[in-house]
C-alpha positions as CSV (number, residue, x, y, z in Angstrom):
1,X,0.0,0.0,0.0
2,X,1.3,3.5,-0.9
3,X,2.3,5.7,2.0
4,X,1.9,9.4,2.0
5,X,5.6,9.8,1.3
6,X,5.5,7.5,-1.7
7,X,2.5,9.4,-3.2
8,X,4.3,12.7,-2.8
9,X,7.3,11.3,-4.7
10,X,5.0,10.3,-7.6
11,X,4.1,13.9,-8.5
12,X,7.7,15.2,-8.0
13,X,10.0,15.4,-11.0
14,X,11.2,12.1,-12.2
15,X,14.9,11.4,-12.8
16,X,14.1,10.6,-16.4
17,X,12.0,13.7,-16.9
18,X,13.4,16.9,-18.4
19,X,12.7,20.3,-16.9
20,X,10.6,21.2,-19.9
21,X,8.5,18.0,-19.7
22,X,8.0,18.5,-15.9
23,X,6.7,22.0,-16.4
24,X,4.2,20.7,-18.9
25,X,3.2,17.9,-16.4
26,X,2.6,20.5,-13.6
27,X,0.2,22.4,-15.9
28,X,-1.7,19.1,-16.4
29,X,-1.6,18.2,-12.7
30,X,-2.9,21.6,-11.5
31,X,-6.0,21.4,-13.6
32,X,-9.1,20.3,-11.7
33,X,-9.9,16.6,-12.1
34,X,-13.1,17.4,-13.9
35,X,-11.3,19.6,-16.5
36,X,-8.0,17.7,-16.8
37,X,-7.2,16.6,-20.4
38,X,-4.0,16.4,-22.4
39,X,-5.2,18.9,-25.0
40,X,-6.4,21.3,-22.3
41,X,-3.0,21.3,-20.6
42,X,-1.4,21.8,-24.0
43,X,-3.5,24.8,-24.7
44,X,-2.4,26.4,-21.4
45,X,1.2,25.4,-21.7
46,X,1.4,26.7,-25.3
47,X,-0.8,29.7,-24.6
48,X,-3.0,28.8,-27.6
49,X,-6.7,28.3,-26.9
50,X,-7.6,27.6,-30.5
51,X,-5.6,24.5,-31.0
52,X,-7.6,21.3,-31.5
53,X,-5.0,18.6,-30.8
54,X,-1.8,18.3,-28.8
55,X,1.4,17.5,-30.7
56,X,2.9,14.0,-30.7
57,X,5.8,14.9,-28.3
58,X,3.4,16.3,-25.8
59,X,1.3,13.2,-25.8
60,X,4.5,11.1,-25.6
61,X,5.4,13.0,-22.3
62,X,1.9,12.2,-21.1
63,X,2.3,8.4,-21.6
64,X,6.0,8.0,-20.8
65,X,5.9,10.0,-17.6
66,X,2.5,8.6,-16.4
67,X,0.8,12.0,-15.9
68,X,-2.6,10.6,-15.1
69,X,-1.2,8.1,-12.5
70,X,0.9,10.7,-10.9
71,X,-1.8,13.4,-10.7
72,X,-4.3,11.2,-8.8
73,X,-2.1,10.9,-5.6
74,X,-1.6,14.7,-5.8
75,X,-5.4,15.1,-5.9
76,X,-5.6,12.9,-2.8
77,X,-2.9,15.0,-1.0
78,X,-4.7,18.2,-1.7
79,X,-8.0,16.8,-0.5
80,X,-6.3,15.8,2.8
81,X,-4.9,19.3,3.2
82,X,-8.4,20.7,2.5
83,X,-10.0,18.5,5.2
84,X,-7.3,19.3,7.7
85,X,-7.7,23.0,7.0
86,X,-11.5,22.7,7.5
87,X,-11.1,20.8,10.8
88,X,-8.5,23.3,12.0
89,X,-10.9,26.2,11.1
90,X,-13.7,24.5,13.0
91,X,-11.5,24.0,16.1
92,X,-10.4,27.6,16.0
93,X,-14.0,28.8,15.7
94,X,-15.1,26.5,18.6
95,X,-12.2,27.9,20.7
96,X,-13.2,31.5,19.9
97,X,-16.9,30.7,20.8
98,X,-15.8,29.0,24.1
99,X,-13.6,32.0,25.0
100,X,-16.5,34.4,24.3
101,X,-18.9,32.3,26.4
102,X,-16.4,32.1,29.3
103,X,-15.8,35.9,29.1
104,X,-19.5,36.6,29.2
105,X,-20.0,34.2,32.1
106,X,-17.2,35.9,34.0
107,X,-18.7,39.3,33.3
108,X,-22.1,38.2,34.6
109,X,-20.6,36.9,37.8
110,X,-18.8,40.1,38.2
111,X,-22.0,42.1,37.8
112,X,-23.9,39.9,40.2
113,X,-21.1,40.4,42.8
114,X,-21.2,44.2,42.3
115,X,-25.0,44.2,42.6
116,X,-24.9,42.1,45.8
117,X,-22.3,44.4,47.4
118,X,-24.3,47.5,46.5
119,X,-27.5,45.9,47.8
120,X,-25.8,45.1,51.1
121,X,-24.4,48.6,51.4
122,X,-27.9,50.0,50.8
123,X,-29.5,47.8,53.4
124,X,-26.8,48.7,56.0
125,X,-27.0,52.4,55.4
126,X,-28.7,54.6,58.1
127,X,-30.8,56.5,55.5
128,X,-32.3,53.3,54.2
129,X,-33.2,52.0,57.7
130,X,-34.8,55.3,58.7
131,X,-37.0,55.3,55.7
132,X,-38.2,51.8,56.2
133,X,-41.9,51.3,56.8
134,X,-43.3,48.4,58.8
135,X,-44.6,46.9,55.6
136,X,-41.1,47.1,54.1
137,X,-39.7,45.2,57.1
138,X,-42.3,42.5,56.8
139,X,-41.6,42.1,53.1
140,X,-37.8,41.8,53.7
141,X,-38.5,39.2,56.4
142,X,-40.7,37.2,54.0
143,X,-38.0,37.3,51.3
144,X,-35.4,36.2,53.8
145,X,-37.5,33.2,54.8
146,X,-38.2,32.2,51.2
147,X,-34.5,32.5,50.3
148,X,-33.5,30.4,53.4
149,X,-35.9,27.7,52.4
150,X,-34.7,27.6,48.8
151,X,-31.1,27.5,49.8
152,X,-31.8,24.6,52.2
153,X,-30.4,26.4,55.3
154,X,-31.7,24.7,58.4
155,X,-34.5,22.9,56.6
156,X,-36.4,19.9,57.8
157,X,-38.7,17.6,55.8
158,X,-42.4,17.3,56.1
159,X,-44.5,14.2,55.2
160,X,-45.8,15.8,52.0
161,X,-42.3,16.5,50.8
162,X,-42.3,20.2,51.6
163,X,-39.5,22.0,53.5
164,X,-39.7,24.2,56.5
165,X,-37.1,26.3,58.4
166,X,-36.1,24.7,61.6
167,X,-36.4,27.6,64.1
168,X,-35.7,27.3,67.8
169,X,-38.6,28.2,70.2
170,X,-36.9,31.4,71.3
171,X,-36.2,32.4,67.7
172,X,-39.8,31.6,66.7
173,X,-41.2,33.6,69.7
174,X,-39.0,36.5,68.8
175,X,-40.1,36.4,65.2
176,X,-43.7,36.3,66.2
177,X,-43.3,39.2,68.5
178,X,-41.6,41.2,65.8
179,X,-44.3,40.4,63.2
180,X,-46.9,41.4,65.8
181,X,-45.2,44.7,66.4
182,X,-45.1,45.3,62.7
183,X,-48.8,44.5,62.3
184,X,-49.6,46.8,65.2
185,X,-47.5,49.6,63.7
186,X,-49.3,49.2,60.4
187,X,-52.7,49.3,62.2
188,X,-51.7,52.5,64.1
189,X,-50.5,54.1,60.8
190,X,-53.9,53.4,59.2
191,X,-55.8,54.5,62.3
192,X,-53.8,57.7,62.5
193,X,-54.3,58.3,58.9
194,X,-58.1,57.8,59.2
195,X,-58.3,60.1,62.2
196,X,-56.5,62.8,60.4
197,X,-58.9,62.5,57.5
198,X,-62.0,62.5,59.8
199,X,-61.0,65.6,61.8
200,X,-63.1,68.7,61.0
201,X,-61.9,72.2,61.2
202,X,-64.0,74.0,64.1
203,X,-64.4,77.1,61.9
204,X,-65.9,75.0,59.1
205,X,-68.2,73.2,61.6
206,X,-69.4,76.5,63.0
207,X,-70.0,77.8,59.5
208,X,-72.2,74.8,58.7
209,X,-74.3,75.4,61.9
210,X,-74.9,79.0,60.9
């Protein structure tokens, strides 16, 4: 079986081949297999597209130097190079895409970290705490409880497959008291707001009596 090295030697210049004959053979070899003919290579080599037939010496070169047999392994070699080039191009494109995805993922993680840090700074600032309403505190607590359950921190299982947070009795009592104070504060806000709306200016009342 021919090796790649032996096939390469076939399309190189033969020891019995003159330089002129080898140049003619290369014209024949570099034609595409579908268009490769003796007369076609003669037209290119002789720069005469009107000729109908190659001369006898040219056809003698074709037969004595086995142009057709030597051109086929060269075609195979070119096909291998083309396939290797396509595979290399695919690998390079895949590497570029993977690098782009990794860069995007790193940027997203960086943005998440920045957003988290800014959120913590906002929650810890005095201005934010002073502006909190009881309803805001309640909402923050609910979000914290839901997040704790989803992350699995201190969870215990239930018969139906649900999960609950495993609070101690003291922690549960403190949480209930806090929620009760929040609800009481919300009720007082509403009551105070309703009282303010129901107060009537004495002058307006006196005017109505008149």
